[in-house]
C-alpha positions as CSV (number, residue, x, y, z in Angstrom):
1,X,0.0,-0.1,0.1
2,X,1.1,3.5,-0.8
3,X,-0.4,7.0,-0.8
4,X,-1.4,9.2,-3.7
5,X,-1.4,12.9,-2.5
6,X,-2.5,16.3,-3.8
7,X,-0.4,19.2,-2.4
8,X,-1.0,22.8,-3.1
9,X,1.5,25.6,-3.4
10,X,-0.3,28.8,-4.3
11,X,-2.4,28.0,-7.3
12,X,-0.4,24.9,-8.3
13,X,-1.1,21.2,-7.2
14,X,1.4,18.4,-7.0
15,X,0.1,15.0,-7.7
16,X,2.7,12.6,-6.2
17,X,3.1,9.3,-4.2
18,X,4.7,8.5,-1.0
19,X,4.7,5.9,1.8
20,X,4.8,8.7,4.5
21,X,2.7,11.8,3.2
22,X,3.4,14.0,6.0
23,X,7.2,13.4,5.9
24,X,7.1,14.0,2.1
25,X,5.1,17.3,2.9
26,X,7.7,18.3,5.3
27,X,10.6,17.5,3.0
28,X,9.0,19.6,0.2
29,X,8.3,22.4,2.5
30,X,12.0,22.8,3.4
31,X,12.8,23.6,-0.3
32,X,9.7,25.9,-0.9
33,X,9.4,29.7,0.1
34,X,5.7,29.3,0.1
35,X,3.4,27.4,2.5
36,X,2.4,24.0,1.1
37,X,-0.9,22.5,2.1
38,X,-1.8,18.9,2.0
39,X,-5.3,18.9,0.0
40,X,-5.9,15.1,-0.1
41,X,-4.3,11.7,0.7
42,X,-5.7,8.4,-0.9
43,X,-4.5,5.2,0.3
44,X,-3.9,2.9,-2.8
45,X,-2.7,-0.5,-3.6
46,X,-0.5,0.3,-6.7
47,X,0.7,3.8,-6.1
48,X,3.0,4.0,-9.0
49,X,0.4,2.9,-11.6
50,X,-2.2,5.3,-10.0
51,X,0.2,8.2,-10.2
52,X,0.7,7.5,-13.8
53,X,-3.2,7.3,-14.5
54,X,-3.7,10.8,-12.8
55,X,-0.7,12.3,-14.7
56,X,-2.1,11.0,-18.0
57,X,-5.5,12.4,-17.5
58,X,-4.2,15.8,-16.1
59,X,-1.5,16.2,-18.9
60,X,-3.0,19.5,-20.3
61,X,-2.7,21.2,-17.0
62,X,0.9,20.2,-16.3
63,X,3.3,23.0,-15.4
64,X,6.4,21.2,-14.8
65,X,7.1,17.7,-13.4
66,X,4.5,16.6,-11.1
67,X,2.9,20.3,-10.7
68,X,-0.3,21.0,-12.3
69,X,-2.3,24.3,-12.6
70,X,-5.8,22.7,-12.3
71,X,-9.1,24.7,-13.0
72,X,-10.5,25.3,-9.4
73,X,-13.7,23.3,-10.2
74,X,-11.7,20.3,-11.3
75,X,-9.3,20.6,-8.3
76,X,-12.3,20.9,-5.9
77,X,-14.1,17.9,-7.4
78,X,-10.9,15.8,-7.0
79,X,-10.2,16.8,-3.3
80,X,-13.8,16.4,-2.2
81,X,-14.3,12.9,-3.9
82,X,-15.5,10.5,-1.3
83,X,-13.1,7.9,-2.7
84,X,-10.4,7.1,-5.1
85,X,-12.8,5.3,-7.4
86,X,-15.0,8.6,-7.3
87,X,-11.8,10.7,-8.0
88,X,-10.9,8.4,-11.0
89,X,-14.5,8.8,-12.4
90,X,-14.1,12.6,-12.3
91,X,-10.6,12.3,-14.1
92,X,-12.0,9.9,-16.7
93,X,-15.4,11.9,-17.3
94,X,-14.0,15.5,-16.9
95,X,-10.3,15.5,-16.8
96,X,-10.1,15.2,-20.7
97,X,-13.2,17.3,-21.5
98,X,-12.7,20.6,-23.3
99,X,-15.0,22.2,-20.7
100,X,-12.0,22.1,-18.3
101,X,-9.8,24.0,-20.5
102,X,-9.1,27.5,-19.3
103,X,-11.0,30.2,-21.4
104,X,-8.8,32.4,-23.5
């Protein structure tokens, strides 16, 4: 078992994996001049595979590495999803939809 987490830094969200999420948050905080906030922590069986799935669905919002600039509505749906399965449904149904693209 591992954990897939969402950590916010200003408007950006990091989607990553760790065995100890609070330790990972602490390590990231040391290198950041901004306050980091743990938004969500899902316990998952195959963390590496789950992280790949999330990154695949969120590719258009990638800023750098594992950091994404998610539209607020999508971010809120993901962090309030009752379970990982529900979050995946959001990713699969809305993560690739044009409705989530930022308006120009």
